[in-house]
C-alpha positions in Angstrom: -16.3 28.4 21.5 -16.4 28.9 17.7 -18.1 32.5 16.6 -21.0 30.0 14.9 -21.7 28.3 17.8 -21.5 31.6 19.5 -23.6 33.4 17.3 -26.9 30.6 18.0 -26.3 30.6 21.6 -27.1 34.3 21.3 -29.9 33.6 19.0 -31.4 30.8 21.3 -31.6 27.5 19.2 -31.9 24.3 20.3 -29.9 23.3 23.4 -28.9 19.7 23.6 -27.0 18.3 26.6 -25.2 15.1 26.9 -25.6 13.2 30.6 -22.0 12.3 31.0 -19.9 10.7 33.4 -16.0 11.1 33.3 -14.6 8.0 32.1 -13.2 5.8 35.5 -12.4 2.3 35.8 -15.2 0.8 37.8 -16.9 3.4 38.2 -18.1 4.5 34.3 -20.1 2.1 32.3 -19.8 -1.0 34.8 -22.9 -2.6 33.3 -20.6 -3.6 30.5 -18.6 -5.5 32.6 -18.6 -8.3 32.1 -18.1 -8.9 28.9 -15.9 -5.9 28.8 -12.9 -5.2 32.0 -13.4 -2.0 34.1 -10.9 -0.6 32.0 -12.3 -1.6 28.3 -15.4 -0.1 29.5 -13.9 3.4 30.5 -12.1 3.0 27.4 -15.5 2.9 25.6 -17.1 5.7 27.5 -14.6 8.3 26.2 -14.7 7.0 22.8 -18.4 7.2 22.6 -18.2 10.7 24.0 -16.3 11.6 21.3 -18.5 10.5 18.7 -21.6 11.8 20.2 -19.8 15.7 20.9 -18.7 15.0 17.0 -22.1 14.2 15.7 -24.1 17.2 17.6 -21.4 19.5 16.3 -22.0 18.4 12.6 -25.6 18.7 13.3 -25.3 21.9 14.3 -24.3 22.8 10.7 -27.7 22.1 9.7 -30.1 23.1 12.4 -29.5 25.7 15.4 -28.4 23.0 18.0 -26.0 24.2 20.6 -23.9 21.5 22.2 -23.5 20.5 25.7 -21.9 18.2 28.2 -24.0 18.0 31.4 -21.0 16.2 33.2 -20.0 14.8 36.3 -18.6 13.9 39.2 -17.7 17.4 40.5 -14.1 18.1 39.7 -13.8 16.0 36.6 -13.9 19.4 33.9 -10.3 18.8 33.0 -11.2 15.3 32.1 -14.0 16.7 29.8 -12.0 19.6 28.9 -8.9 17.6 27.2 -11.1 15.2 25.6 -13.7 16.9 23.9 -14.1 19.8 21.1 -13.7 23.9 22.7 -17.0 24.2 20.9 -18.7 21.8 23.6 -20.2 23.8 26.1 -19.7 22.3 30.0 -22.3 22.5 32.8 -21.4 20.6 35.9 -25.2 18.6 36.8 -24.8 16.4 39.8 -27.7 15.2 41.9 -28.2 11.7 43.8 -31.5 11.4 41.8 -31.1 10.8 38.1 -34.5 12.5 37.2 -33.2 16.1 39.4 -30.2 15.8 37.1 -32.2 16.1 33.9 -34.4 18.6 35.3 -31.4 20.4 36.3 -29.8 20.4 33.1 -32.9 21.2 30.9 -33.9 24.0 33.1 -30.1 25.3 33.0 -30.3 25.5 29.2 -33.7 27.4 29.4 -32.8 29.6 31.6 -29.8 30.6 29.5 -32.1 31.5 27.1 -32.1 28.8 24.6 -35.7 28.2 22.7 -35.5 24.8 23.7 -33.9 22.2 25.5 -33.0 18.3 25.1 -30.9 16.2 27.0 -29.7 13.3 25.3 -27.8 9.9 26.7 -24.4 9.0 26.3 -25.0 5.3 25.7 -25.8 5.6 21.9 -22.9 6.1 19.9 -24.5 5.1 16.4 -27.5 7.0 17.2 -28.2 9.0 13.6 -27.5 12.6 13.1 -31.1 12.9 11.7 -33.2 11.9 14.7 -31.2 15.2 16.4 -31.8 17.6 13.6 -35.4 16.2 13.4 -35.6 16.8 17.2 -34.6 20.5 16.5 -37.0 21.0 13.7 -39.7 20.0 15.5 -39.5 22.0 19.2 -38.6 25.2 16.7 -42.4 24.7 15.4 -44.7 27.5 17.3 -46.7 26.6 20.4 -45.4 24.5 23.3 -44.6 21.0 22.3 -42.0 18.0 23.7 -40.3 15.4 21.5 -39.2 12.0 22.8 -36.6 9.7 21.7 -37.6 6.1 23.3 -34.9 3.3 23.6 -35.6 -0.5 23.1 -34.9 -1.1 26.6 -37.8 1.1 27.5 -36.3 4.4 28.1 -35.4 7.2 26.3 -32.4 8.4 24.7 -33.8 12.0 24.3 -36.4 14.6 25.9 -36.6 17.7 24.5 -38.9 20.7 26.2 -39.8 24.0 25.1 -40.7 24.9 28.8 -39.8 23.9 31.8 -42.5 21.0 32.7 -41.3 19.8 36.1 -43.7 17.3 36.0 -42.0 15.4 33.0 -39.6 14.6 35.5 -41.8 13.3 38.1 -42.8 9.7 39.5 -40.8 8.3 37.1 -39.4 4.8 38.0 -36.0 5.4 36.9 -33.5 2.7 35.0 -36.3 0.7 34.4 -38.3 -0.3 31.1 -41.2 1.8 32.0 -39.5 5.4 32.0 -40.6 6.3 28.4 -43.9 5.5 29.1 -44.5 7.3 32.1 -42.6 10.1 30.6 -45.7 10.3 28.1 -48.3 9.6 30.7 -46.9 12.8 32.3 -47.3 14.6 29.1 -50.8 13.4 28.7 -51.3 14.6 32.3 -50.4 18.3 31.6 -51.5 18.5 27.9 -48.3 18.5 26.3 -48.4 17.6 22.3 -45.0 15.0 22.0 -43.7 14.0 18.7 -42.1 10.5 19.0 -38.8 10.0 17.1 -38.0 6.5 15.9 -36.4 3.8 18.4 -32.8 3.4 19.4 -30.7 1.6 21.4 -28.4 1.9 24.3 -25.0 0.2 24.6 -25.3 -1.5 28.1 -24.9 -4.6 27.6 -23.2 -7.9 25.5 -26.4 -7.3 23.1 -25.9 -3.8 22.7 -22.1 -4.0 21.9 -23.1 -6.6 19.3 -25.8 -4.3 17.6 -22.8 -1.6 17.5 -20.5 -4.5 16.0 -22.9 -4.9 13.5 -23.9 -1.1 12.5 -20.0 -0.2 12.2 -19.6 -3.5 10.1 -16.6 -4.3 12.3 -17.2 -8.2 12.3 -16.4 -8.2 8.0 -19.6 -8.3 7.2 -21.0 -6.1 4.7 -25.0 -6.4 5.3 -26.9 -6.2 8.5 -27.4 -3.9 11.1 -28.9 -0.2 11.2 -28.8 1.7 7.5 -28.8 4.7 9.2 -26.3 4.4 11.9 -23.7 7.0 12.6 -20.3 6.3 11.8 -18.7 6.5 15.2 -15.2 6.6 14.3 -13.6 6.8 17.9 -16.3 4.1 19.3 -15.1 1.7 16.0 -11.1 2.2 16.8 -11.4 1.1 20.5 -13.9 -1.6 19.7 -11.0 -3.0 17.0 -8.5 -2.3 19.1 -10.1 -4.7 22.2 -10.7 -7.1 19.4 -6.9 -7.4 18.5 -5.6 -6.9 21.5 -8.2 -9.2 24.0 -10.3 -11.1 21.5 -13.6 -8.9 22.4 -15.4 -10.2 19.3 -15.0 -13.9 20.3 -16.1 -13.1 23.7 -19.5 -11.7 22.0 -19.5 -14.8 20.0 -19.3 -12.7 16.7 -16.6 -12.8 14.2 -13.6 -11.1 14.0 -12.6 -8.9 10.5 -9.1 -9.0 12.0 -6.4 -11.3 13.3 -6.5 -11.5 17.1 -3.3 -10.5 19.0 -3.2 -10.5 22.5 -0.4 -8.4 24.2 -0.1 -7.9 27.8 -1.1 -4.5 27.8 -4.7 -3.6 27.6 -6.6 -0.1 26.2 -5.9 2.8 28.2 -8.7 5.4 29.1 
């Protein structure tokens, strides 16, 4: 861990934990298959993690953000050590219920002495860095409060808290379009003021992949997409490889900026 990140750990700071799974074909990002193969989905998961880690480290230069990976399954620490920068702290978080994973990650960061804690998804590589720094600034204000970053599918990409409010993770229909609204209802029940970040999208289906291609200008167009999207270089490179080797963009029904070449080999994780 760098001296700068270490200083921010000692001073408290806003901890942000990416909820992540180690890349494994047939296990990771399976909702992207089809249109992707299991190998392609796993390769894209690795790229997402690299981009999100880099984005967190960049955000930490402007706000006292301390990045974590809350990972699973158990025994996969080696994957993250070999894939991500050393400045990303690791904590193994693995429970049968996703809500319990979020709760454990949040309380672990608060118990470590951080002044606030955010849980962040691993499905939004183009999420603007400004949304992360905005969350940190809001949580640094006096008084108890929370931050929610809603997703277009009804879930959320970020939840930030200053205190461990167990109710925020209770009676939530996880993996449904009701998650964000139910979380806001829990905040209203306990009288917790919530700051709402701009809505962003998850990449968990073909539409999400098309949005990433548009945001990263990979289809040759110089217009379209979200103006504020993060550049996500690792994701862009994997998507280019998948198009050149296996015609990904044609599978998605969009144009390709590069000639398509299809060798026998695929993209390795």
